[in-house]
N, C-alpha and C positions, 0 to 999 in steps of 0.2 A: 755344844761346839763340834762339828762332825769332822770325822778323822779325812785325814788325805793319801792318796795313793797312787803314788806317780810311776807310771812304765816308760822306761825307755831302753834304748838300743845303746845308750852313751853311758860308762861305768859312770858310778858316782865319783872316783878318784882323779877321773880325767876328766870330768866336766870341768867346763869355763864357768869362772867365778860367774859372769850375769847372767846361764841360764839357772845356775842354782840360786839365785836372787829370790827367785819371790817363792819357791817352795819354802826356800829355808824362814824365811819373811813368818809363812804362815805356821810353819812349823813351835814357830814360839809359843801358840797356841793350841796347838793341836797336837798330837799322834799323828805320824808323819812316814809311812813303809814307802821305800824305793826299792822297784822291782826289775832288775836288772834282765838283760839276756839271758837264759840259761848259761854254764858253764860248762865243756868237758874233761873230764879229769878219768884216763886207764884204769886209777886201782880205785875203783868204786863199783860196785857191783849192781847197786840198787839206786834208783835216785832219789835224793831226797833237798830239804830246803837249808842251805847254810844262813845264817842272818850273821851280821855285823854292824856294828856302831858306825855312823857317818863319821870321817874323817875330817870334821869342821865345826870350830869352835861356834859359830854360828847355828849351827844346827844339832843344838843337844836332843833332840827328840826322834832325830830321822833314827831309823833304824833301817839297815842295806839288805834285800834280800833277792839270794839269787839258786834257781834253782841247779843242783849239782847232778850233773848225767853220767853214766857210762859213754868213753871216748875216746879218743885224738887231746892229751893235754893240751890245756890252752884255747882250746875251739870252741867258739862262741855257736849257739844256736837262734837263730832270730824269734820273737816271740810268736810268728804267727806258722811256722813249722809244724807240719801237722802230725807230726812223730811225737812231739814234744808238749804241743801245747795242751793234748789232753791231761799230760802228766802233771805239768806244773798247773795246769788250770785245778784239779782234783787236791791235790797237792795245798795249794795257795787259799783255795775253797775254804778246807780242813781248819787253817790255822787262822783264818779271817775270823771264821766260827767260832772257834775257842778261845780267841782274843775277844769278842764282841765287838769285832766292825761291822755297825749298822749304818748302809746307805752312806757311805763314804763319797766324797768327792772324788772322782777319777780326773787323773791329770796325763793326758797322754802326750809323749813327744816325741812317736813316730806311730803313721796308719800301723804297723806292722802287731801295734797292741790293739786292735777294734775289739777282736774278739774278745778278751777281757771284759772288754764296757758292754758286750754281750752275753757275756756270764754273771757279771757282778750285780745285782739291784746297788743303783746309785743316786745320789744325790743331786747331784750336779757335774755334768762332763765338760772337760778343757781341753782344749787343744794348740796345744802349744807345738807350732810349728818353727821350729830349729832349724832342719833341714834346708837344703835349697831347692826348691820346687824345679826349677831346670833337670837337676840331678834325677831329681824323684819323678820326673812325667817320663823320662825316658827310659828309667826301667823294665823289665818286661817282666818280673814278679808279679806284676797285680795290686805293686804299692799306688799307682794314681788312681784306682778305681778302690780302694781304702783310701786313699786319702780323700777323693770326692764324698765317699761315704759321711766318712767324719765330720768332715764340713760340713755337711748339711744335721747332723745329728749333735755337733756340740754345740752347749749352749753357751761359751765360751772359746773364741780361736784366736788365740795371741800368735802374729807375727813380726820375728825379729828381721831388721834387715839390715846387712853387713855397711852400706855405704849410707852417705848423710842423705837425706830425704830435706828436700826447702822447707822452709817454713811454710805454714798455711796451705801445701798443695795436699798433703796426706798426712794424718797422725799414725806415728809409730812406737809401738810399746820397745823401747832400748832395754 
């Protein structure tokens, strides 16, 4: 059974239960790595990966990983940051190789993690669009282009709606 690697802009501990539900269920049968955005700390001189067990009773096989990077304490750095991405990619690649991850399922919660899909050979690409599209489309940092590319490349796209959808008009995963 293929391993699962999720890339998210949302910290595992602050993620809503609904968004955790599908990956948590899938993690019962496979290893799951939940990759958060990099986190800066002022007392760090060299970037390194930090691993913690997921704090959810339904996700016992979930390992949360984040890059700890020199910088202002508590500052998050987006997955597509041009300075941090090459470091994170290399450290993560080394870890995946050493732990025997081969052709995993990649589950992206943000189009900003698209470069990881390009860098990691995978069996299946899932885009779980938890962000609200209007906010994403109005951004000026290229996220809309990344999302369009991800929508084209993803094998499965999950779109969650916040408002009710009348029965028979549209199928939605909630």
